[in-house]
N, C-alpha and C positions, 0 to 999 in steps of 0.2 A: 872426775866429778865426785866420786865417792868420799873424797876428803872434805867436802863442803857439807857438813852435817846439817846445817840449817836449811840449805836448799833441798837436800835429800829428804828431810823430814816433811817439808812442805809438799813434795811431790808424792810421798807415801800418804799423807793425810788427805790429799785431794784425789788420790787414786788416778794420777796422771799417766795415761798409757804412753805418752810421748817419751817417757823416760825408760820404758822397758828396754832392757838390754844395755842401757848406759851404766846401771849399777844394780846391785841386788841387796835386799834388806834381810838381814839375819836376826832372828829373835832369840835373845839369850835365854829366856825362860822355857821355851818349847824346843829349842835346838832345830828350828825349821828356818829355811830361807825362802823368800818370795820375790816376785817382781813388784815394782812400785804400784802397779794397778791391781794388786790382789783384792778381791772382793770382800774379804773378811774385815772385821773391825780392826782398825790399825792398832798395834800394840803401844804401850806407853813409850814415850821418848827414851826413858832411861834404860829400857829393854832392847832398844834397837842398836845395831852396828851395821856398817855398810861395807861391802866389798865390790871390787871392780869386775869380778868374773864369777861364774857359777863354780868353776874349778877351785877358786880361793875359798868359797863357802864350803865346799866338800872337804877340802884339806883342813879346814878349821873344825870339822866335825858336825856340820849342819846338814840335814837332809832336805830334799825338794818338797815344797808344799804340794799337797794333793789337789788343792783347789785351783790355784793359779798356774800350776806347772811352769815354773820359771825356766825349765830346760827348753821350752818351746818359744821363748822370747825371740824377737828379731835380734840379729847380731848388732853389736855397737857400731854406729856409723862412723866412729873415729878410724876404724881400720881401712875404710874405703876412701877416706878423705886425706889420708897421710901417706907419705912415701918413706918414712924412716924405717929402720930395721925392725922395730917392734911391730908396726903395722904390716910390713911384708911377712914377718914371721906368722902373725895371726892369719894372714890370708893363706899362707901355705899349710898351716895346721888345719884350718877349716877345709882345705882341699885334700886332707888325709895323708899328707907327706910323711908325718912322723910315724903313722901306722905302717907305711910301706917302706920307708927308708931309715927310720930311727932318727934320733937327735943328731947324730953326725951328718946324715943326709940333709936335714934342715939347715944345719949350720954351714955346710959346704955350698949350698944354693945361695945363701946370703953372703958368703964370703967372710964369715966370722968363725971363731972357735966355739965349740959347744959350750965352754964355760962362759964366754961372753953373752951368748944368747940366753943362757939360763939366768945369768945375773940381770940382764935387761928386762926379761919377762917377769921375774920375781919382783923387781923394783916397781914395775908399772901395773902388773896384774895380780900380784900376790900369789902367783903359782908358776911353776916351770913348764916347759913344753910337754913333759910326760903327763903332768896332772891336767893340763889343758886338753891333750889328746884323749885322756881317760874320760873326761867329762863329755867329750864329744862322742866317744864310743858308747857311753851309757845312753845318751840321747838317741843314737842310731839303734841301739838295741831295743829301746822302748818303742821306737817306730815299727820295727820288724815284729816285736811281740804283739803289738796291738793292732796292726793292719795286715798281717799275713798269717797263713796257717803253717809256716815253716816249723818243723820241730825245733825245740829250744836249743838242742846241741848245734844245729845248723845256724840258728840265729847268732849263737855265741861267736862262731868263727866268721860269719858274714859281717858282724859288727866290728871285727878287728881284734877280738880277744884271743889270747894265746891258748886258753884252756877253758873248759866249761866251769871248772871250780872258780877261777878268776871272775868269770862272767856272772855266776851266781853271787859271789860276795860283793861285787861292785853294784849290782842292781839292788840288792838288799840294802847296802850302805847308802846309796844315793837316794832311793825312792822309799825305803823302809817297807818294801814288799818284795816277796819272792817273784821270779819271773812268771811262774804259773799264776800267781795271784793277780799280777798286772794283766795277764791275758784273760782271766776270768772277769775282772772289773770292766775291761774294754768290751767283752762280749755282751754285757748287760746294757751298754750304751746305745746311742741311736746311729752308730756307724753303719753305713750301707756296705754290704759285702762287695768286694772288688771281683773282677773277673780272674780266673786262674792264672797265676803268673804275673799278675799285676799288683803293683803296690800303690794304694791310694792314700794320699795325705794332703794336709793343708799347709800352705806356706804363709806364715804371718808377715805382716808388714806394719809400718807406721802410717797411720792415716794423716792426710788424704792421699789417695793414689788415683791418678787419672789414667785409665787404660787406653785412652784414644791413641795418643801418639805412640805409646809403648808397644802395644799390639798391632797398631796400624802400621808402624815402621816395619816390624818383623814380617807381617803378612805381605806388605807391598813389595818388600825386597826378597821374599822367600824364593830360594833356588829349587826348582822342580827336582824331585828325587830325594832331597835330603830335608826339605821343609814344606809345609802346607798349612792353610787355614781350613779347618773342617768343623762344622756344627759348633761354632763359637769357641773353638780351641785352636791354639797355635801348637802344631805337632812338628817334631823334628827328630833326626837320628843323633845319637851321641857316641863318640869314640872314647872308651873309658879304659883304665889300666888293665882290667881283667877280662874285658870283653866289649860288648856294645850294648846300647839301649835305645829305647824309643820313649819319648816324653811327650805328654799332652798337657798343656798349661791353659787353664780357663779362668779369666777374671771374675771374681765374685765380689759382693759388696764389702766383705770384711776379711777376705783372704784370697789367695790364688789356689784354685784346685789343681792338684798335681797328680797325674797317673803315670807311673813309671813301669816299663817292662824291661827287665834287665836279664842278660844271659848269665850273669854271675851276681848274686846278691851282695858280694863283697864291694861292689861299686856304688852301693847306695849312698854313702857319705859324700863321695865326690860328685855323684849325680845331683844331689840336692844342692851342694855348694855351687855347681855350675848353673843350676836353674836360678838360684837366688841372685847370683852374679849377673846372669843374662838379664833379669828384670830389675836389677838395682833395688832389691827389696830391703836392704839394710840402710837405705838413705834416711835422712831426717828431713822430710819435706817442709816442716814448719820453719826450721832454721834457714833452708834454702830460699823458700818463698819470702820470708821476712826480709832477707837481705835484698832480694831482687825488687821487692815492692818499694824500696827507698828511691828507685829511679822512676820518676813520674811517667816516662815513656814506656817502661816495661810493666808498671803496676796494672794497667787495664788488661794486659795479656795474662798476668798471673791471676787476677781476680776472675777472669772469665773461665779459667780451667786449672785451679791449683792442684799441686801434687804430681806434676809431670816428672817422670823419671827418664834416665838416659838409657835407651836400649843398647845393651852391650852384646857380647858374644859368648859362646860356650868354648871357643878354642881361638886363641890369638893368631896362630899361624893361618888358620882358615880365613879369618877376617882380613889379614894382610893381603892374602892372595886375591880375595874378593875386592878389596879396595883398589888394587892395581887394575884388575879387570874393569872396574867402574870408572877409571880415570877418563874424564872428558867424553863420557857417553851417558845415555839416558838410563833410568832405573831398569827399563825393560831389556835394553841391550846388555846391561851388566848381568842380569839374570840369565840371559841366553848364553853368554860367554861361560859363565860359571856352570850352567847345566851341561854344556858340551864337555867341560873338564871333568865333571862328576861322572858322566856316562862313560867316558873313556878311560878314566883312571881310578874311579872310586871302587870301594869294596862293596859288592852286592850284599844286601840283607833282606830278610823276609819280614814283612809287615802284615800281621793278621788282618788289619783293617784295610790293607791296600793303600796306595798312594805314595808311600816312601819306599824307595828302592835301593839306596846306597848310603854309605858313609862318605863324608868329604875326604878326598885323597889326602894322605899325610905328605909332608914335604919330601920324605925319602922316596915316595911313590912317584913324585913329580920331578925328582932330581935328574932322571934320564929323559925328560921331556924333549921331544924334537921341536925346536922353535918354529920350523917351517909348517908344522901341523896347526899352528895357532892362527886363527883369523883376526890377527891384530897388526897394527903398524909395527914396522921393524923396531923402532926404539922402544915400544912397549913390550915387545917380546924380550928385548935385552933386560928391561926393568924386571919382568916376571921371572926370567931364568936366574938372574942374579939374586933376587930375593929368595927363591926357592933353594938355591945352593947354600945361602947363608943360613936359612932355617934348618936345612938337612944336616949340615955339618956342626950345628951348634954354635956357630959364630954369632948368630942373632938369636936371642930368646924373647919371646913375647908372652906375657901373662901377667896376672894380677900381682905377682911377687917381684916383678923387675923394677929397677930404678927408672923412674919416669924420664928424667933429664938425660941420663946416659943413653937410654934407648932411643930418645929423640935424636941424639947426635949420631948414633950408629945408623938409624934409618936415613937421616939427611945425607949421610956419606954414600949412599947407594944411588946408582944412576937412575934418573927418572923420578926421584922422590922429592916433590916440592912441598911447600908448606901445608897445602890441603891434605895431601896423603898422610903426612907425618902427624898432623893434628887429629885427623879422623881416627887413625890407629891409636893415638894416645887416648882419645875419648872413649872409644868403644872396645878396644882390646885391652889396653892397659888400665882403664877405669880412672884416668886422671880427671877429677871433677872441675879442674880449671882449664882444660883443653878448650881451644877457641878456633873458629873457622872464618876469619874475616874475608877470605877470598872465595868462600862458597857462594854460588849463584843465589840460592834461597836466602842467605843472610844479607846479601847486597840488596836484593829486592825488598826485603823487610826493612832494611835500614832507610832506604829511600822513601818508603811509604810512611815510616814513623818519624821521619825527620832526623834520623841519626846520620852521622857521617858515612858516606858510602866508600870512601877510599880506605883501603885495608889498614894502613898505618894509622890514620886518624881514628878509625873506628876501634882499633886495638887500644889506642890511648884512652878513648872514651869508655871502653869497657872495664877499665881499671877498677871502677867502683863496684863491679859485679864480682870481683875475686872474693873467695876462692871457688865461686860457683858459675864460672862462665860456661861450662858444658851444659848446665841447666838453662842458662839464658839462651843458648843456641836452640834448645827444644821449644822455648816459648817464641823465639823469633821465627822459627820455621812455621808456626801456626798462622802467620800472616798470609802465607801462600796457601791457596786451596789445592793441596796436593794429597794424593791417597795416603801418604804416610801419617797424616793427621787424623785419620778416621778409622774406627773399627769397621772391618768389612761387613757387609749386610749378611 
């Protein structure tokens, strides 16, 4: 979008928050870059130039605005709506892969050479993978500086910097303030102090956001021991590269309140990325709802509760196992099966608030599972053990960076994987916004009540007009049924 100057100028002059994260405005006279909704008086058009990423602005010598804090913008919705190499690379960078594995690790995951990835990212984002990762490290550092009492030297390494000197130079260059000055400014603000060891922050999103189905779904399907709904917050345990964590997510009118307790602060970047992915916070609800409103049968559902998101997962392998356990059983039965698996094979953790007891078992921990110990039909035992074996040996990879169509084919080749299981994994684990569940019982009931075709093949053909947002259409169709997933718990 940054190449459409006229459209960008209109967005800046109207301070349209819908475009935050789509592009960034750099001001040639002040050498500052802002988000489109910056509250200051818009600069003259001749002094504006536009970039596709914060990293590109920083590479061009611009520093972040202190008023609108463009580093805290929601991510571009493009990266979650596409499956090409650039979008997959951005999802991996957001997940901290470059910090942990370097550019060669990023390239190998995508199946390209480092030079090809560099060229593709430069062409579309104006910055290479190292610059994009550097911009993300700066954002993580700012969060730690402003929301924790960690010594600044520890902040540097927790944010992914290789030295304190690099940390100081980067923070000064990006924010035009020293790390100590950032902490002093934050101390004067209205931030409430968090409990010891807890990082409290706000997760921004594009309005509108309807929390009913999002948090209702997560709470209704919560597995005891790893998830719970408490005091208006969804809480769960997280398995992270350097340790584990516990997160509490609370819907607020203009943000999601996030409280993170981490055993190693180096996991902050990935923990935030997983929480944003779980809640689909980088979506563009205006674009989605506008498309779905063109169908006269869907329009009343959209108007009744706009801004519905797709509830995803923090771990693709975990969700695939839970999807198999939930085949052809009720939500309550699926929770029971998953809880037994967690208690028997999950890693115990301590929760200061009580309620959460384990991490969900990794595929390697389930690889030696005795099928006879499972209270499941024999065919489903085979389905589960085959899935676990494929996940454990790396034959099957599930995550936001995987190719959607290739992964669908790999899942379909496993015994016991029908269209419903494949598509629900594509929707919630892979994040494909076009995933569709025509055989789902709730969708078929909704179709009958709304006058849509009830036959899966005919309904799929009818849903062609909802592309590429069929996964969001599923969320609206599910609201036709009075099910707990559609309501925030009392």
